[in-house]
ZATIVO-524286 format. One record per residue (C-alpha): residue number from 1; residue in one letter; z negated, y negated, x. Coordinates in pm, whole numbers. Layout:
BEGIN
{atom NUM; "a"; {Z; Y; X}};
...
***
This chain:
BEGIN
{atom 1; "m"; {10004; -24776; -11758}};
{atom 2; "k"; {10022; -25090; -11859}};
{atom 3; "l"; {9942; -25390; -11623}};
{atom 4; "r"; {9842; -25672; -11732}};
{atom 5; "k"; {10041; -25974; -11596}};
{atom 6; "v"; {9800; -26180; -11416}};
{atom 7; "e"; {9851; -26532; -11233}};
{atom 8; "q"; {9641; -26674; -10941}};
{atom 9; "f"; {9694; -27051; -10793}};
{atom 10; "s"; {9553; -27152; -10473}};
{atom 11; "a"; {9507; -27542; -10469}};
{atom 12; "g"; {9544; -27501; -10073}};
{atom 13; "r"; {9826; -27272; -10070}};
{atom 14; "g"; {9967; -27282; -10418}};
{atom 15; "f"; {10091; -26874; -10465}};
{atom 16; "f"; {10121; -26629; -10731}};
{atom 17; "h"; {9974; -26293; -10758}};
{atom 18; "s"; {10251; -26017; -10679}};
{atom 19; "l"; {10257; -25889; -11014}};
{atom 20; "a"; {10343; -26217; -11132}};
{atom 21; "q"; {10623; -26318; -10904}};
{atom 22; "e"; {10962; -26304; -11103}};
{atom 23; "t"; {10832; -26388; -11387}};
{atom 24; "s"; {10713; -26704; -11202}};
{atom 25; "r"; {11058; -26678; -11035}};
{atom 26; "r"; {11213; -26773; -11370}};
{atom 27; "r"; {10924; -27012; -11499}};
{atom 28; "l"; {10964; -27230; -11152}};
{atom 29; "k"; {11344; -27261; -11213}};
{atom 30; "k"; {11329; -27332; -11578}};
{atom 31; "f"; {11095; -27621; -11489}};
{atom 32; "g"; {11231; -27733; -11136}};
{atom 33; "i"; {11167; -28086; -11255}};
{atom 34; "f"; {10803; -28122; -11345}};
{atom 35; "s"; {10751; -27890; -11016}};
{atom 36; "a"; {10904; -28133; -10811}};
{atom 37; "l"; {10697; -28419; -10967}};
{atom 38; "v"; {10387; -28272; -10888}};
{atom 39; "a"; {10476; -28240; -10498}};
{atom 40; "l"; {10551; -28613; -10491}};
{atom 41; "l"; {10254; -28705; -10698}};
{atom 42; "v"; {9997; -28436; -10475}};
{atom 43; "a"; {10147; -28639; -10135}};
{atom 44; "a"; {10107; -28976; -10321}};
{atom 45; "p"; {9768; -29008; -10187}};
{atom 46; "a"; {9838; -29008; -9854}};
{atom 47; "v"; {10084; -29270; -9871}};
{atom 48; "y"; {9820; -29512; -10059}};
{atom 49; "a"; {9498; -29385; -9811}};
{atom 50; "d"; {9663; -29647; -9592}};
{atom 51; "t"; {9587; -29940; -9835}};
{atom 52; "d"; {9541; -30254; -9649}};
{atom 53; "q"; {9473; -30088; -9286}};
{atom 54; "n"; {9490; -30459; -9121}};
{atom 55; "a"; {9852; -30556; -9273}};
{atom 56; "l"; {10054; -30829; -9239}};
{atom 57; "v"; {10304; -30980; -9436}};
{atom 58; "i"; {10569; -31156; -9222}};
{atom 59; "t"; {10934; -31326; -9325}};
{atom 60; "a"; {11196; -31587; -9094}};
{atom 61; "s"; {11228; -31925; -9205}};
{atom 62; "n"; {11625; -31870; -9182}};
{atom 63; "a"; {11587; -32271; -9087}};
{atom 64; "t"; {11833; -32394; -8779}};
{atom 65; "a"; {11536; -32337; -8569}};
{atom 66; "n"; {11446; -31996; -8703}};
{atom 67; "q"; {11060; -31901; -8725}};
{atom 68; "l"; {10918; -31596; -8824}};
{atom 69; "l"; {10619; -31677; -9039}};
{atom 70; "v"; {10316; -31434; -9069}};
{atom 71; "f"; {10091; -31392; -9327}};
{atom 72; "n"; {9742; -31232; -9412}};
{atom 73; "t"; {9676; -31029; -9751}};
{atom 74; "a"; {9561; -31333; -9907}};
{atom 75; "g"; {9898; -31518; -9861}};
{atom 76; "q"; {9764; -31743; -9604}};
{atom 77; "l"; {9976; -31864; -9312}};
{atom 78; "i"; {9833; -31727; -9001}};
{atom 79; "q"; {10105; -31819; -8772}};
{atom 80; "t"; {10477; -31936; -8737}};
{atom 81; "v"; {10637; -31861; -8410}};
{atom 82; "s"; {11023; -31947; -8281}};
{atom 83; "t"; {11221; -31691; -8267}};
{atom 84; "q"; {11419; -31926; -7982}};
{atom 85; "g"; {11751; -31858; -8243}};
{atom 86; "k"; {11906; -31969; -8521}};
{atom 87; "g"; {11917; -31885; -8872}};
{atom 88; "g"; {12163; -31911; -9188}};
{atom 89; "v"; {12230; -31612; -9326}};
{atom 90; "s"; {12228; -31513; -9704}};
{atom 91; "g"; {12336; -31281; -9963}};
{atom 92; "n"; {12215; -30998; -9738}};
{atom 93; "a"; {11906; -30740; -9693}};
{atom 94; "g"; {11670; -30611; -9425}};
{atom 95; "g"; {11725; -30919; -9254}};
{atom 96; "i"; {11395; -30846; -9063}};
{atom 97; "e"; {11273; -30434; -9015}};
{atom 98; "t"; {10997; -30273; -8806}};
{atom 99; "n"; {10907; -29993; -8566}};
{atom 100; "g"; {10531; -29964; -8569}};
{atom 101; "d"; {10425; -30277; -8362}};
{atom 102; "l"; {10739; -30404; -8323}};
{atom 103; "v"; {10974; -30649; -8540}};
{atom 104; "a"; {11362; -30719; -8490}};
{atom 105; "v"; {11442; -31083; -8727}};
{atom 106; "v"; {11781; -31193; -8699}};
{atom 107; "n"; {11970; -31485; -8609}};
{atom 108; "y"; {12277; -31519; -8774}};
{atom 109; "g"; {12349; -31873; -8664}};
{atom 110; "s"; {12325; -31797; -8284}};
{atom 111; "q"; {12449; -31399; -8302}};
{atom 112; "d"; {12141; -31216; -8176}};
{atom 113; "v"; {11819; -31013; -8293}};
{atom 114; "s"; {11469; -31168; -8182}};
{atom 115; "i"; {11222; -30840; -8112}};
{atom 116; "f"; {10835; -30936; -8134}};
{atom 117; "e"; {10563; -30740; -8049}};
{atom 118; "r"; {10210; -30719; -8245}};
{atom 119; "h"; {9887; -30789; -8067}};
{atom 120; "d"; {9601; -30766; -8292}};
{atom 121; "n"; {9672; -31023; -8566}};
{atom 122; "s"; {9956; -31235; -8395}};
{atom 123; "f"; {10353; -31176; -8286}};
{atom 124; "q"; {10438; -31195; -7918}};
{atom 125; "m"; {10794; -31293; -7814}};
{atom 126; "k"; {10939; -31005; -7611}};
{atom 127; "q"; {11328; -31045; -7598}};
{atom 128; "m"; {11644; -31143; -7746}};
{atom 129; "v"; {11923; -30891; -7807}};
{atom 130; "p"; {12310; -31051; -7836}};
{atom 131; "t"; {12520; -30922; -8064}};
{atom 132; "v"; {12879; -30825; -8144}};
{atom 133; "s"; {12890; -31013; -8453}};
{atom 134; "n"; {12669; -31231; -8695}};
{atom 135; "p"; {12418; -30972; -8748}};
{atom 136; "v"; {12297; -31006; -9130}};
{atom 137; "s"; {12036; -30663; -9122}};
{atom 138; "v"; {11898; -30463; -8910}};
{atom 139; "a"; {11702; -30072; -8903}};
{atom 140; "f"; {11531; -29882; -8650}};
{atom 141; "g"; {11546; -29507; -8633}};
{atom 142; "a"; {11709; -29265; -8434}};
{atom 143; "g"; {11566; -29401; -8066}};
{atom 144; "h"; {11754; -29731; -8171}};
{atom 145; "l"; {11804; -30057; -8307}};
{atom 146; "y"; {12069; -30047; -8558}};
{atom 147; "i"; {12220; -30389; -8577}};
{atom 148; "l"; {12480; -30434; -8900}};
{atom 149; "g"; {12682; -30787; -8825}};
{atom 150; "t"; {12961; -30923; -9022}};
{atom 151; "t"; {13218; -30747; -8914}};
{atom 152; "k"; {13085; -30435; -8702}};
{atom 153; "v"; {12754; -30205; -8660}};
{atom 154; "e"; {12597; -30113; -8364}};
{atom 155; "s"; {12332; -29934; -8201}};
{atom 156; "h"; {12077; -30065; -7924}};
{atom 157; "r"; {11863; -29776; -7725}};
{atom 158; "l"; {11530; -29829; -7726}};
{atom 159; "y"; {11312; -29778; -7427}};
{atom 160; "g"; {10956; -29808; -7538}};
{atom 161; "s"; {10927; -30131; -7672}};
{atom 162; "d"; {11190; -30249; -7532}};
{atom 163; "v"; {11590; -30253; -7631}};
{atom 164; "s"; {11862; -30261; -7471}};
{atom 165; "s"; {12060; -30576; -7465}};
{atom 166; "n"; {12362; -30338; -7442}};
{atom 167; "p"; {12497; -30162; -7692}};
{atom 168; "d"; {12521; -29806; -7680}};
{atom 169; "g"; {12801; -29781; -7984}};
{atom 170; "v"; {12959; -29995; -8178}};
{atom 171; "a"; {13160; -29949; -8526}};
{atom 172; "a"; {13421; -30157; -8721}};
{atom 173; "l"; {13327; -30204; -9071}};
{atom 174; "y"; {13512; -30035; -9303}};
{atom 175; "v"; {13631; -30347; -9499}};
{atom 176; "a"; {13485; -30624; -9227}};
{atom 177; "d"; {13561; -31000; -9456}};
{atom 178; "g"; {13184; -31032; -9408}};
{atom 179; "s"; {13041; -30918; -9700}};
{atom 180; "a"; {12821; -30671; -9527}};
{atom 181; "a"; {12492; -30681; -9674}};
{atom 182; "q"; {12260; -30415; -9562}};
{atom 183; "v"; {12240; -30118; -9297}};
{atom 184; "g"; {11989; -29793; -9346}};
{atom 185; "v"; {11968; -29512; -9109}};
{atom 186; "l"; {12019; -29119; -9286}};
{atom 187; "p"; {12044; -28795; -9008}};
{atom 188; "g"; {12317; -28859; -8802}};
{atom 189; "q"; {12424; -29131; -8964}};
{atom 190; "l"; {12432; -29478; -9131}};
{atom 191; "i"; {12464; -29595; -9443}};
{atom 192; "i"; {12620; -29956; -9556}};
{atom 193; "t"; {12709; -30174; -9756}};
{atom 194; "e"; {12924; -30444; -9849}};
{atom 195; "k"; {12942; -30635; -10120}};
{atom 196; "s"; {13325; -30607; -10150}};
{atom 197; "a"; {13285; -30289; -10387}};
{atom 198; "v"; {13213; -30060; -10074}};
{atom 199; "i"; {12958; -29847; -9965}};
{atom 200; "e"; {13009; -29634; -9664}};
{atom 201; "t"; {12867; -29425; -9393}};
{atom 202; "v"; {12931; -29400; -8982}};
{atom 203; "g"; {12837; -29150; -8752}};
{atom 204; "l"; {12572; -29094; -8500}};
{atom 205; "l"; {12619; -28902; -8221}};
{atom 206; "s"; {12293; -28647; -8117}};
{atom 207; "d"; {12139; -28929; -7895}};
{atom 208; "g"; {12149; -29132; -8190}};
{atom 209; "s"; {12411; -29385; -8055}};
{atom 210; "v"; {12717; -29505; -8340}};
{atom 211; "s"; {13012; -29318; -8283}};
{atom 212; "g"; {13382; -29273; -8508}};
{atom 213; "i"; {13481; -29469; -8770}};
{atom 214; "a"; {13325; -29632; -9125}};
{atom 215; "t"; {13416; -29339; -9410}};
{atom 216; "l"; {13371; -29420; -9763}};
{atom 217; "a"; {13143; -29241; -9978}};
{atom 218; "q"; {13268; -29032; -10192}};
{atom 219; "n"; {13236; -29094; -10581}};
{atom 220; "i"; {13157; -29438; -10610}};
{atom 221; "p"; {13142; -29565; -10933}};
{atom 222; "a"; {13482; -29688; -11076}};
{atom 223; "n"; {13514; -30115; -10999}};
{atom 224; "p"; {13156; -30129; -10821}};
{atom 225; "m"; {13042; -30518; -10804}};
{atom 226; "a"; {12844; -30607; -10510}};
{atom 227; "p"; {12683; -30246; -10372}};
{atom 228; "f"; {12370; -30470; -10211}};
{atom 229; "g"; {12024; -30355; -10101}};
{atom 230; "l"; {11934; -29992; -9983}};
{atom 231; "v"; {11634; -29762; -9896}};
{atom 232; "t"; {11632; -29423; -9743}};
{atom 233; "r"; {11404; -29107; -9718}};
{atom 234; "g"; {11499; -28799; -9510}};
{atom 235; "n"; {11846; -28714; -9605}};
{atom 236; "d"; {11842; -28983; -9941}};
{atom 237; "a"; {11970; -29316; -9961}};
{atom 238; "y"; {11892; -29553; -10281}};
{atom 239; "v"; {12144; -29783; -10318}};
{atom 240; "t"; {12212; -30096; -10543}};
{atom 241; "i"; {12505; -30215; -10719}};
{atom 242; "a"; {12402; -30556; -10801}};
{atom 243; "h"; {12657; -30707; -11061}};
{atom 244; "s"; {12714; -30386; -11157}};
{atom 245; "n"; {12346; -30359; -11309}};
{atom 246; "e"; {12304; -30003; -11143}};
{atom 247; "i"; {12129; -29826; -10876}};
{atom 248; "t"; {12239; -29531; -10719}};
{atom 249; "l"; {12182; -29202; -10499}};
{atom 250; "v"; {12387; -29132; -10213}};
{atom 251; "r"; {12326; -28834; -10005}};
{atom 252; "d"; {12578; -28639; -9763}};
{atom 253; "g"; {12817; -28921; -9802}};
{atom 254; "k"; {12848; -28847; -10183}};
{atom 255; "v"; {12747; -29027; -10475}};
{atom 256; "l"; {12527; -28819; -10667}};
{atom 257; "t"; {12384; -29046; -10938}};
{atom 258; "v"; {12414; -29363; -11132}};
{atom 259; "t"; {12143; -29499; -11315}};
{atom 260; "g"; {12162; -29845; -11461}};
{atom 261; "s"; {11884; -30103; -11496}};
{atom 262; "g"; {11842; -30136; -11886}};
{atom 263; "t"; {11687; -30492; -11942}};
{atom 264; "q"; {11680; -30606; -11607}};
{atom 265; "n"; {11999; -30763; -11457}};
{atom 266; "a"; {12125; -30759; -11115}};
{atom 267; "p"; {11881; -30499; -10907}};
{atom 268; "c"; {11931; -30647; -10541}};
{atom 269; "w"; {11703; -30523; -10319}};
{atom 270; "l"; {11499; -30161; -10279}};
{atom 271; "a"; {11154; -30079; -10199}};
{atom 272; "l"; {11000; -29710; -10181}};
{atom 273; "m"; {10650; -29585; -10195}};
{atom 274; "g"; {10560; -29222; -10270}};
{atom 275; "p"; {10721; -29098; -10586}};
{atom 276; "f"; {10814; -29472; -10670}};
{atom 277; "l"; {11111; -29677; -10619}};
{atom 278; "f"; {11125; -30066; -10684}};
{atom 279; "s"; {11403; -30288; -10789}};
{atom 280; "s"; {11380; -30679; -10714}};
{atom 281; "n"; {11577; -30789; -10966}};
{atom 282; "s"; {11780; -31156; -10955}};
{atom 283; "p"; {11824; -31336; -11205}};
{atom 284; "s"; {11571; -31152; -11385}};
{atom 285; "m"; {11327; -31304; -11157}};
{atom 286; "s"; {11154; -30938; -11219}};
{atom 287; "v"; {11066; -30607; -11063}};
{atom 288; "s"; {11123; -30234; -11274}};
{atom 289; "r"; {10935; -29908; -11166}};
{atom 290; "y"; {11158; -29598; -11088}};
{atom 291; "a"; {11026; -29252; -11086}};
{atom 292; "v"; {11230; -29028; -10844}};
{atom 293; "y"; {11271; -28712; -10745}};
{atom 294; "g"; {11546; -28478; -10689}};
{atom 295; "q"; {11873; -28644; -10798}};
{atom 296; "k"; {11716; -28810; -11077}};
{atom 297; "i"; {11622; -29184; -11106}};
{atom 298; "v"; {11433; -29264; -11421}};
{atom 299; "q"; {11336; -29600; -11507}};
{atom 300; "d"; {10965; -29577; -11562}};
{atom 301; "a"; {10899; -30004; -11617}};
{atom 302; "a"; {11180; -30234; -11711}};
{atom 303; "v"; {10902; -30512; -11574}};
{atom 304; "a"; {10659; -30402; -11357}};
{atom 305; "a"; {10597; -30751; -11237}};
{atom 306; "s"; {10755; -31113; -11310}};
{atom 307; "l"; {10844; -31324; -11064}};
{atom 308; "n"; {10848; -31748; -11014}};
{atom 309; "g"; {11168; -31759; -10863}};
{atom 310; "d"; {11490; -31503; -10811}};
{atom 311; "p"; {11373; -31276; -10593}};
{atom 312; "t"; {11585; -31229; -10219}};
{atom 313; "d"; {11403; -30958; -10103}};
{atom 314; "i"; {11162; -30689; -10103}};
{atom 315; "a"; {10921; -30469; -9909}};
{atom 316; "s"; {10626; -30202; -9893}};
{atom 317; "g"; {10356; -30014; -9698}};
{atom 318; "g"; {9978; -29925; -9642}};
{atom 319; "g"; {9973; -30000; -10038}};
{atom 320; "l"; {10128; -30300; -10038}};
{atom 321; "a"; {10426; -30434; -10189}};
{atom 322; "a"; {10566; -30786; -10107}};
{atom 323; "v"; {10793; -30980; -10268}};
{atom 324; "i"; {10979; -31334; -10175}};
{atom 325; "d"; {11198; -31564; -10370}};
{atom 326; "s"; {11422; -31818; -10346}};
{atom 327; "g"; {11143; -32052; -10535}};
{atom 328; "g"; {10953; -32014; -10217}};
{atom 329; "h"; {10696; -31820; -10315}};
{atom 330; "l"; {10601; -31497; -10163}};
{atom 331; "s"; {10391; -31260; -10379}};
{atom 332; "i"; {10195; -30984; -10273}};
{atom 333; "f"; {10116; -30631; -10465}};
{atom 334; "r"; {9832; -30377; -10418}};
{atom 335; "v"; {10031; -30047; -10555}};
{atom 336; "d"; {9819; -29773; -10704}};
{atom 337; "e"; {9880; -29382; -10715}};
{atom 338; "d"; {10064; -29449; -11054}};
{atom 339; "g"; {10304; -29709; -10895}};
{atom 340; "n"; {10123; -30030; -11102}};
{atom 341; "l"; {10179; -30396; -10889}};
{atom 342; "t"; {9854; -30644; -10934}};
{atom 343; "l"; {9883; -30961; -10758}};
{atom 344; "l"; {9644; -31017; -10489}};
{atom 345; "q"; {9792; -31392; -10400}};
{atom 346; "t"; {10133; -31571; -10424}};
{atom 347; "a"; {10210; -31788; -10122}};
{atom 348; "s"; {10417; -32065; -10213}};
{atom 349; "t"; {10443; -32215; -9879}};
{atom 350; "i"; {10760; -32023; -9726}};
{atom 351; "p"; {11113; -32231; -9742}};
{atom 352; "a"; {11302; -32139; -10003}};
{atom 353; "a"; {11588; -32031; -9767}};
{atom 354; "a"; {11353; -31752; -9622}};
{atom 355; "n"; {11528; -31444; -9535}};
{atom 356; "g"; {11397; -31115; -9520}};
{atom 357; "v"; {10999; -30978; -9576}};
{atom 358; "a"; {10827; -30676; -9429}};
{atom 359; "i"; {10472; -30528; -9444}};
{atom 360; "v"; {10324; -30435; -9059}};
{atom 361; "w"; {9994; -30237; -9112}};
{atom 362; "d"; {9800; -29998; -8873}};
{atom 363; "k"; {9905; -29672; -8980}};
{atom 364; "d"; {9603; -29458; -8755}};
***
């Protein structure tokens, strides 16, 4: 009996008829990259569904009397509140981090981190967390706040909306020469960049506390010039090597992919939204867009947006992207389902030394 090969596709479940299973497996293997892209694009609407829901954009003045600066999506400064600490950090990434309504801001000069909590459209100072070395970058994850300093990284346990003042784990950095740039959280470990040619990981115990020693990532490109900004999702960390004009994918402590930035120089800071990775490039004064899937990093648009100054950080969330630059500008973009950036507003009211940017929005 000659069987007719039938393929049935269900939008709800996505299955093939049993008579076509073997053929389907071969086709899926052959077109694995396409399938991965489809899966990411199908998932993308959930990211954009939250667009601009009561979103606020925040940065820090980074002055001697450091302040948290709060903007609405129209670029209007709606609140200025003291961090009760001293700024002064430079050459870093991730100096501000959010966790729901909580915000952590580094105070490099006073060697502490300020914790704020959002109430409606304003932020209230909650507490100060002292640090074991001058802080440059912060990240939330695994029930902890992780603080990267110039020579050490430390973990502080979260108790609801409170952060323990005492670290439950501390590890020395691999180089520890003051060139620390950013920290990110992966399952069971932290990933850290030091501009002195180092991408490293530090282990976490099952309770999320820092443990062990810093370990150099494998397969780092030869002569890496200034590993810098990073962003994490799941097991993957995307890391810039700014002065080598490269973006890398690091997974399980190993560099898997290295992609050049093409015509744009010094990709320094990164943000993820759905299947798109955005890099802000200094001194090209631009934002580039990449498609990321599996082990691929593919430049989709060399210049997705042009800026008015050298970018110093980028953030995404709630269907928005925000970039600060050394010219004293905060640029707020809407991000559509194709990764296109539409400028909503540029605020020229931030200090040129402003450090870190983040977006806080209602996720419910």
